[in-house]
C-alpha positions as a Python dict, from the first residue, in 0.01 Angstrom:
ca = {
    (1, 'M'): (0, 0, 0),
    (2, 'M'): (-330, -96, -158),
    (3, 'I'): (-375, -14, -527),
    (4, 'R'): (-706, 153, -605),
    (5, 'P'): (-756, 133, -982),
    (6, 'H'): (-1087, 320, -968),
    (7, 'R'): (-893, 633, -879),
    (8, 'Y'): (-732, 636, -1223),
    (9, 'H'): (-1067, 628, -1400),
    (10, 'P'): (-1155, 953, -1586),
    (11, 'L'): (-1483, 984, -1397),
    (12, 'W'): (-1294, 972, -1066),
    (13, 'L'): (-1085, 1263, -1191),
    (14, 'A'): (-1404, 1446, -1292),
    (15, 'Y'): (-1536, 1389, -939),
    (16, 'I'): (-1216, 1530, -785),
    (17, 'L'): (-1221, 1831, -1019),
    (18, 'H'): (-1583, 1900, -925),
    (19, 'R'): (-1503, 1884, -552),
    (20, 'L'): (-1193, 2102, -579),
    (21, 'S'): (-1368, 2362, -793),
    (22, 'G'): (-1649, 2378, -538),
    (23, 'L'): (-1399, 2426, -257),
    (24, 'A'): (-1218, 2702, -446),
    (25, 'L'): (-1547, 2879, -518),
    (26, 'A'): (-1648, 2852, -153),
    (27, 'I'): (-1322, 3019, -53),
    (28, 'F'): (-1368, 3293, -316),
    (29, 'L'): (-1727, 3380, -230),
    (30, 'P'): (-1668, 3563, 103),
    (31, 'I'): (-1390, 3766, -61),
    (32, 'H'): (-1625, 3858, -342),
    (33, 'F'): (-1895, 3970, -98),
    (34, 'Y'): (-1639, 4180, 90),
    (35, 'V'): (-1535, 4359, -228),
    (36, 'L'): (-1900, 4418, -318),
    (37, 'S'): (-1958, 4568, 26),
    (38, 'L'): (-1683, 4821, -43),
    (39, 'A'): (-1917, 4986, -295),
    (40, 'L'): (-2149, 5078, -8),
    (41, 'T'): (-1904, 5136, 275),
    (42, 'S'): (-1585, 5271, 118),
    (43, 'P'): (-1595, 5375, -248),
    (44, 'K'): (-1232, 5495, -238),
    (45, 'D'): (-1113, 5151, -131),
    (46, 'L'): (-1326, 4995, -405),
    (47, 'D'): (-1163, 5226, -664),
    (48, 'G'): (-821, 5121, -537),
    (49, 'F'): (-917, 4755, -561),
    (50, 'L'): (-1053, 4800, -914),
    (51, 'H'): (-730, 4971, -1016),
    (52, 'W'): (-533, 4679, -872),
    (53, 'A'): (-763, 4429, -1045),
    (54, 'D'): (-683, 4578, -1386),
    (55, 'R'): (-340, 4405, -1387),
    (56, 'P'): (-271, 4121, -1632),
    (57, 'L'): (-199, 3867, -1358),
    (58, 'V'): (-537, 3939, -1199),
    (59, 'K'): (-703, 3898, -1540),
    (60, 'A'): (-537, 3556, -1568),
    (61, 'A'): (-666, 3469, -1221),
    (62, 'E'): (-1014, 3574, -1332),
    (63, 'F'): (-980, 3327, -1620),
    (64, 'G'): (-906, 3058, -1362),
    (65, 'L'): (-1204, 3160, -1155),
    (66, 'V'): (-1442, 3153, -1450),
    (67, 'F'): (-1295, 2816, -1550),
    (68, 'L'): (-1360, 2678, -1200),
    (69, 'L'): (-1714, 2814, -1208),
    (70, 'A'): (-1783, 2659, -1549),
    (71, 'V'): (-1624, 2326, -1448),
    (72, 'H'): (-1835, 2317, -1134),
    (73, 'F'): (-2151, 2406, -1326),
    (74, 'F'): (-2101, 2148, -1600),
    (75, 'G'): (-1982, 1890, -1348),
    (76, 'G'): (-2308, 1942, -1160),
    (77, 'L'): (-2504, 1893, -1480),
    (78, 'R'): (-2307, 1573, -1539),
    (79, 'L'): (-2397, 1449, -1191),
    (80, 'M'): (-2764, 1526, -1246),
    (81, 'A'): (-2747, 1333, -1573),
    (82, 'F'): (-2607, 1035, -1381),
    (83, 'E'): (-2904, 1047, -1149),
    (84, 'L'): (-3167, 1080, -1421),
    (85, 'L'): (-3029, 888, -1719),
    (86, 'T'): (-2924, 528, -1766),
    (87, 'W'): (-2553, 445, -1763),
    (88, 'T'): (-2375, 432, -2098),
    (89, 'K'): (-2015, 397, -2205),
    (90, 'D'): (-2023, 756, -2329),
    (91, 'Q'): (-2013, 897, -1974),
    (92, 'K'): (-1634, 950, -1999),
    (93, 'T'): (-1683, 1142, -2322),
    (94, 'W'): (-1944, 1365, -2160),
    (95, 'A'): (-1712, 1431, -1864),
    (96, 'A'): (-1430, 1532, -2099),
    (97, 'A'): (-1668, 1743, -2305),
    (98, 'S'): (-1787, 1929, -1995),
    (99, 'V'): (-1427, 2022, -1905),
    (100, 'A'): (-1356, 2128, -2265),
    (101, 'F'): (-1671, 2340, -2277),
    (102, 'A'): (-1580, 2499, -1942),
    (103, 'F'): (-1239, 2587, -2086),
    (104, 'M'): (-1404, 2746, -2389),
    (105, 'V'): (-1636, 2955, -2168),
    (106, 'A'): (-1345, 3071, -1952),
    (107, 'G'): (-1133, 3142, -2261),
    (108, 'G'): (-1410, 3356, -2406),
    (109, 'F'): (-1427, 3550, -2081),
    (110, 'L'): (-1050, 3603, -2086),
    (111, 'L'): (-1055, 3729, -2444),
    (112, 'R'): (-1324, 3982, -2355),
    (113, 'A'): (-1132, 4094, -2045),
    (114, 'I'): (-808, 4166, -2225),
}
């Protein structure tokens, strides 16, 4: 088996996190549109869904969703910075900072939801 040391680099992990968050958001989006359509087509079903969504486990899942959205957003900004700015050794720090900031945004959302 061939060892690939670049896959242990923090920026490789940032790349993987950006791809996986994008995939998770792409899976979530049709479900979100379906639930929004319930407001127009079946308000009773929407009320039932909103009642179900008020559970603590769903609130925790919403935290995860907001975290994925923030990670994807800040990861995209990081990628645009790679394209526009010159390479520096601080790129790993910026990648870690983008994940930390995404966690803070998602945590703030969770605290407001509880």
